[in-house]
C-alpha positions as CSV (number, residue, x, y, z in Angstrom):
1,M,157.1,196.6,-2.7
2,T,155.2,199.3,-0.2
3,M,155.9,200.3,3.1
4,Q,155.9,198.0,5.8
5,Q,152.3,197.1,5.9
6,T,150.7,195.8,8.7
7,I,149.0,192.8,7.4
8,P,148.0,190.5,10.7
9,A,150.2,187.4,9.9
10,D,147.6,184.3,10.5
11,R,148.4,183.0,13.3
12,G,146.8,180.0,13.4
13,A,147.9,178.9,10.1
14,P,151.2,177.4,11.2
15,A,149.7,175.2,13.7
16,A,147.1,174.2,11.6
17,T,149.2,173.0,8.6
18,A,151.9,171.7,10.8
19,Q,150.5,168.0,10.1
20,R,151.4,168.1,5.9
21,V,153.4,166.9,4.9
22,R,156.3,168.5,2.6
23,V,158.4,167.2,0.6
24,P,162.0,168.5,-0.4
25,I,162.6,170.3,-3.5
26,A,166.3,169.4,-4.5
27,D,168.1,171.7,-6.4
28,D,168.3,171.5,-10.3
29,K,172.0,171.1,-10.9
30,A,171.2,171.0,-14.6
31,M,169.2,174.2,-14.4
32,L,171.6,175.7,-12.3
33,R,174.5,175.3,-14.0
34,A,172.5,176.2,-17.7
35,A,171.7,179.5,-16.0
36,R,175.0,180.2,-15.5
37,D,176.3,179.2,-19.4
38,L,174.0,180.1,-21.0
39,T,173.9,183.4,-19.9
40,K,177.4,184.8,-19.6
41,D,177.5,186.8,-22.6
42,I,174.6,189.2,-21.9
43,A,175.2,190.1,-18.0
44,V,176.8,193.3,-18.8
45,A,174.2,196.5,-18.4
46,S,173.9,198.5,-20.9
47,P,174.0,202.4,-19.6
48,A,172.0,204.0,-23.0
49,I,169.3,201.2,-21.9
50,Y,169.2,201.8,-18.5
51,W,169.3,206.3,-18.9
52,T,166.8,206.0,-22.1
53,D,163.9,204.2,-20.3
54,M,164.5,205.8,-17.1
55,L,164.3,209.4,-18.8
56,L,161.2,208.8,-21.1
57,S,159.3,206.9,-17.9
58,A,159.9,210.0,-15.8
59,A,159.2,212.9,-18.8
60,I,156.0,210.8,-19.7
61,G,155.2,210.3,-16.1
62,Y,155.5,214.2,-15.4
63,G,153.9,215.4,-18.0
64,A,150.5,213.4,-17.9
65,L,150.5,214.1,-14.3
66,A,150.6,217.9,-15.1
67,G,147.9,217.3,-17.7
68,A,145.5,215.5,-15.1
69,I,145.7,218.6,-13.3
70,L,145.3,221.4,-15.3
71,V,142.8,219.6,-17.7
72,E,139.2,220.7,-16.9
73,T,137.3,217.6,-18.2
74,P,137.2,214.9,-15.6
75,L,137.2,211.8,-18.2
76,A,140.4,213.5,-20.0
77,A,141.8,214.1,-16.3
78,V,141.2,210.2,-15.5
79,A,143.0,209.3,-18.8
80,L,146.1,211.3,-18.1
81,G,146.0,210.2,-14.3
82,L,146.1,206.7,-15.5
83,I,148.7,207.0,-18.1
84,A,150.9,209.3,-15.2
85,A,150.6,206.1,-12.9
86,L,151.7,203.8,-15.6
87,A,154.8,205.6,-16.4
88,L,155.6,206.6,-13.0
89,Y,155.4,203.2,-11.8
90,R,157.8,201.8,-14.6
91,A,160.1,204.9,-13.4
92,L,159.9,204.0,-10.0
93,L,160.8,200.3,-10.3
94,F,164.0,201.0,-11.0
95,I,164.9,201.1,-7.6
96,H,164.4,197.2,-8.0
97,E,167.5,197.5,-10.4
98,L,169.5,199.6,-8.0
99,S,169.7,197.1,-5.4
100,H,171.0,194.4,-7.9
101,I,173.5,196.4,-10.1
102,H,177.1,197.1,-9.3
103,R,177.9,200.5,-7.7
104,D,180.1,200.7,-10.7
105,A,178.0,199.6,-13.0
106,L,175.6,202.4,-13.7
107,P,177.7,205.7,-13.2
108,G,175.7,208.5,-12.0
109,F,172.7,206.6,-12.5
110,R,171.4,205.8,-8.1
111,A,171.8,209.9,-8.2
112,G,169.8,210.7,-11.4
113,W,166.8,208.6,-10.6
114,N,167.0,210.0,-6.7
115,L,166.9,213.2,-7.9
116,L,164.0,212.1,-10.7
117,V,162.0,209.8,-9.3
118,G,163.1,208.6,-5.9
119,I,162.5,211.5,-4.2
120,P,159.5,213.6,-5.9
121,L,157.9,209.9,-5.3
122,L,159.1,210.2,-1.5
123,T,160.4,206.7,-2.2
124,P,164.7,207.4,-2.6
125,S,166.7,204.4,-3.0
126,F,167.9,203.6,0.5
127,M,164.6,202.4,0.9
128,Y,165.5,198.9,-0.8
129,E,169.2,198.9,-1.0
130,G,170.1,196.6,1.7
131,V,166.4,195.2,2.4
132,H,165.7,193.7,-1.3
133,T,168.8,191.5,-0.9
134,L,167.8,189.5,2.1
135,H,165.1,188.4,0.0
136,H,167.7,186.7,-2.1
137,K,169.3,185.0,0.7
138,R,169.1,181.3,0.2
139,T,168.9,181.0,4.0
140,Q,166.5,183.6,4.6
141,Y,163.8,183.1,1.5
142,G,160.8,182.4,2.8
143,T,161.2,182.5,6.4
144,V,160.1,184.9,9.1
145,E,163.2,186.8,8.6
146,D,162.8,187.7,5.1
147,P,161.5,191.1,4.9
148,E,159.6,190.6,1.7
149,Y,157.6,187.3,2.2
150,L,154.4,186.5,3.9
151,P,152.6,182.8,3.4
152,L,149.8,184.8,1.8
153,A,148.4,181.6,0.3
154,L,147.8,179.9,3.9
155,M,146.4,183.1,5.0
156,K,142.6,184.0,5.3
157,P,140.7,185.3,2.6
158,W,140.2,188.8,3.5
159,S,144.4,189.0,3.7
160,L,144.3,189.6,0.4
161,P,142.5,192.3,-0.7
162,L,143.5,193.9,2.4
163,F,147.2,193.6,1.4
164,V,146.1,195.4,-1.4
165,L,144.2,197.6,-0.6
166,V,146.8,199.1,2.2
167,A,148.7,200.5,-0.6
168,L,146.2,203.0,-1.1
169,L,147.3,204.7,2.0
170,A,151.1,204.7,0.9
171,P,151.5,208.3,-0.6
172,V,150.1,209.7,2.7
173,A,152.3,207.7,5.0
174,L,155.5,208.4,3.1
175,L,153.9,212.1,2.9
176,F,154.3,211.9,6.8
177,R,157.3,210.0,7.2
178,F,159.6,212.1,5.8
179,A,157.9,215.5,6.8
180,V,157.2,214.6,10.2
181,L,159.1,211.5,11.5
182,V,162.6,212.6,9.6
183,P,162.8,216.0,12.1
184,L,161.2,214.5,15.1
185,G,163.9,211.3,15.0
186,A,166.8,214.3,14.9
187,L,165.4,215.8,18.0
188,V,164.2,212.4,19.7
189,P,166.7,209.5,19.3
190,A,163.7,207.0,20.2
191,I,161.3,208.2,17.1
192,R,164.6,207.9,14.8
193,K,165.2,204.3,16.1
194,L,161.6,203.8,15.6
195,T,161.3,205.1,12.3
196,W,164.7,203.9,10.7
197,Q,163.4,200.0,12.2
198,R,159.5,200.3,11.0
199,F,159.1,202.5,8.5
200,S,162.6,202.6,6.5
201,A,162.1,199.8,4.5
202,L,160.0,198.3,1.3
203,S,158.7,195.1,2.8
204,I,155.4,193.3,3.6
205,N,156.8,191.3,6.4
206,P,155.6,192.9,10.0
207,R,158.0,191.3,12.0
208,F,160.9,192.8,9.7
209,R,163.0,195.4,12.3
210,R,165.4,196.9,10.0
211,R,169.3,197.0,11.5
212,P,171.6,200.6,11.4
213,P,172.8,201.7,8.1
214,E,176.4,201.0,7.9
215,G,179.4,202.0,5.6
216,E,178.6,203.7,1.7
217,L,174.9,203.5,2.5
218,R,175.0,205.5,6.1
219,G,176.0,208.8,3.8
220,R,173.2,208.2,1.4
221,V,170.3,207.8,4.1
222,L,171.0,211.4,5.1
223,R,171.3,212.3,2.0
224,Q,168.3,211.4,1.0
225,E,166.5,211.4,4.1
226,A,167.4,215.7,3.4
227,G,165.6,215.7,0.4
228,G,163.1,214.0,1.3
229,F,162.1,216.3,4.1
230,V,162.6,219.2,1.8
231,W,160.8,218.1,-1.0
232,S,157.6,217.2,1.4
233,W,157.6,220.6,3.1
234,L,157.7,221.9,-0.6
235,L,154.1,219.5,-1.6
236,I,152.1,220.8,1.7
237,G,153.1,224.4,1.1
238,S,152.2,224.0,-2.8
239,V,149.0,224.0,-1.0
240,F,149.0,227.7,-0.1
241,A,150.3,228.7,-3.6
242,L,148.6,226.0,-6.0
243,G,145.7,225.3,-4.0
244,W,144.6,221.9,-3.0
245,K,144.1,219.8,-6.7
246,P,147.4,219.4,-7.5
247,L,148.7,217.5,-4.1
248,L,145.0,215.2,-4.2
249,V,146.1,214.7,-7.9
250,A,149.5,213.6,-7.3
251,L,148.5,211.7,-4.3
252,A,145.5,210.1,-5.9
253,V,148.4,209.1,-9.1
254,V,150.8,207.7,-6.6
255,S,148.4,205.8,-4.8
256,V,147.0,204.2,-8.3
257,T,150.9,203.1,-9.1
258,A,151.0,201.9,-5.6
259,V,147.8,199.9,-5.9
260,L,149.3,198.2,-8.9
261,N,152.7,197.8,-7.6
262,Q,150.9,195.7,-4.7
263,L,149.0,193.7,-7.1
264,R,152.1,192.7,-9.0
265,T,153.6,191.4,-5.7
266,L,150.8,189.5,-5.1
267,V,151.5,187.5,-7.6
268,A,155.5,187.4,-7.8
269,H,155.7,184.4,-6.0
270,L,152.8,181.8,-5.4
271,W,153.7,182.4,-1.4
272,E,153.3,178.8,0.1
273,N,156.4,178.5,2.0
274,E,155.6,178.1,5.8
275,G,158.9,179.5,7.1
276,E,161.5,176.4,6.1
277,P,164.6,177.0,4.4
278,M,164.3,176.5,0.3
279,T,166.5,175.3,-2.1
280,V,167.5,177.4,-5.0
281,T,165.6,175.5,-7.0
282,A,162.5,175.8,-4.1
283,Q,162.7,179.2,-4.4
284,F,162.8,179.5,-7.9
285,L,159.4,177.5,-8.6
286,D,158.0,179.3,-5.6
287,S,158.5,182.8,-7.6
288,V,156.7,183.5,-11.0
289,N,157.7,184.3,-14.8
290,V,155.0,185.1,-16.9
291,P,156.4,185.1,-19.8
292,P,155.3,186.2,-23.9
293,P,153.1,186.2,-26.2
294,G,151.1,188.0,-23.9
295,V,151.9,191.8,-23.6
296,V,150.0,192.9,-21.2
297,A,152.5,191.3,-18.3
298,E,154.8,193.7,-19.3
299,I,152.4,196.9,-17.9
300,W,151.5,195.4,-14.5
301,A,155.3,194.0,-14.5
302,P,157.8,196.5,-16.3
303,V,161.3,196.6,-16.2
304,G,161.9,192.5,-16.1
305,L,159.7,191.4,-13.4
306,R,157.9,189.2,-15.3
307,Y,160.5,187.0,-15.4
308,H,160.5,187.4,-11.8
309,A,161.3,183.3,-10.7
310,L,164.1,183.7,-13.3
311,H,165.0,186.9,-11.5
312,H,165.6,184.8,-8.6
313,L,167.8,182.5,-10.6
314,M,170.0,185.1,-11.5
315,P,169.4,188.2,-9.2
316,S,172.4,190.6,-11.3
317,M,171.2,189.7,-14.5
318,P,170.2,193.2,-16.0
319,Y,166.7,193.8,-16.9
320,H,166.6,194.2,-20.4
321,S,168.8,190.8,-21.0
322,L,166.3,188.8,-18.9
323,P,163.8,188.1,-22.2
324,E,166.9,186.7,-24.1
325,A,167.8,184.7,-21.1
326,H,164.5,183.3,-20.9
327,R,164.5,182.2,-24.6
328,R,167.9,180.0,-24.2
329,L,166.7,178.6,-21.1
330,R,163.3,177.5,-22.4
331,D,165.0,176.3,-26.0
332,N,167.8,174.6,-23.8
333,L,165.8,173.3,-21.2
334,G,162.5,172.4,-22.9
335,V,159.0,171.8,-22.1
336,G,158.1,170.1,-18.9
337,S,161.6,170.8,-17.5
338,T,162.3,172.4,-13.8
339,Y,162.2,175.8,-15.4
340,D,159.4,175.5,-17.2
341,G,157.4,174.9,-13.7
342,A,157.8,178.6,-12.7
343,N,156.1,180.2,-15.8
344,H,152.7,181.2,-15.6
345,K,150.1,182.1,-18.2
346,G,149.1,185.6,-16.3
347,M,147.8,187.9,-13.6
348,T,144.2,186.7,-13.3
349,M,145.2,183.0,-13.0
350,L,147.5,183.7,-10.5
351,V,145.0,185.5,-8.2
352,A,142.8,182.8,-8.4
353,R,145.1,180.2,-7.2
354,I,146.3,181.6,-4.3
355,A,142.4,182.9,-3.8
356,R,141.7,179.4,-3.9
357,S,144.4,178.2,-1.7
358,T,143.5,181.0,1.5
359,M,139.6,179.1,1.0
360,R,140.9,175.9,1.8
361,P,140.1,174.3,6.1
362,R,143.0,173.8,7.6
């Protein structure tokens, strides 16, 4: 979920793997039916949970960030910076919920999130709305038209560290986008078109080109871009009033947040599809759940994203209902079921699996 990356595709992989025989995975209708029937009563978003979680995460994040800027002890500054990165990471990931919830489900939440989190972190919701839903289209998931998919497990070994480390540049890239490209785009239509197509989506597929905004989204884009432009220049101007330290510390904290999100993205799927359309069940099995009893996944995959495979079965299920939905499906379908096939133990094992896959001769 970073700005469009320029990870070069492993162009030799498709030809080299063309001889592999892939057996299509048929839909498990019993699992799909259970996902629908067992969770009807928990499918409504709770405004109290959303607002409380988001506001607390943002407050802790900004408070710790202020502490990291103000303290003189390096060790304390690093500790506070890490707390800020984790808390702001959780607050930022509500952008994922905004791309799925019905527009009338949480009155004012989109505007509140953008004012408190999206614009201050230069990642307003328009950069994900209308983009992430393409990733959930049955006929587009895992294909070249999917903005959030690359066959990472089938690429070269060096592509994985590059995929993660490029996220370090995200804060500077976002600052440049809003401070420079937005005003230039207002004057030069060609720059505006390029900025929208290439630098206005949280995608990882370098071939993705975003279509012009339509309907209500068009108005939100104008408002949010204006807010991002003003805020970006306030950040730049702060150097003259406060010195370099506050801006550099903030950029470092957001870089840690971006890298953490990129690591989560790396293990959100198995990334083994070569571009062909997949059934819903195949998409589910190519996605990843990291359910309890482990607690660490709640840190690196918060706001329900530790249940990413389950989310692909039920994209509109609110994040706070996913743990209960998982419990019901696990108990109903049992160990060894198709549903159990998407459950994994943790990030380390998933990264190792993808890394081993990239090292296989093709």
